[in-house]
Phi, psi and omega in degrees: 000147178243158179303143180284324181206173179248080183259347184249139180224155173210146180190179179252123181289141175300133179085011181299142182296323182234068182296328177295316179295319178301318180294321175300322180291320175302314177300320177298314182294334179272353181296152183302314182301314179295315182295332178284338182271340184296314188308317178272354179263317185242358179055047176228162177279145176287155176259347177278117183296339177279345181296131176267139179276141173297146184306318182293330180287319178296320185288320189252343184288140176267131183245129178288147180285332179243125177278145177249129181233144175279151171103000000 
C-alpha cells in the first residue's frame, strides 16, 4: 500500500542550532521500527517502504486509487 497523500512533513530548519542532531532525529523517524509503529498511533501510512503495516490497518484503511504527490 502507498500513502494516500503527503500531509505530514519533517525536516531540518536552516540555521538550526544542532543540525546534526536534527538529522539523526529525522533518520530515527524514518527508521523501520518507528514507521511500523505510526499507523496505529497516528493513523497515517509509513513512508519507509520496508515498514510492514499492522493487520488491522491493512483491513480497514482506505487507500485512494490515485495518489497525490507534491512537486
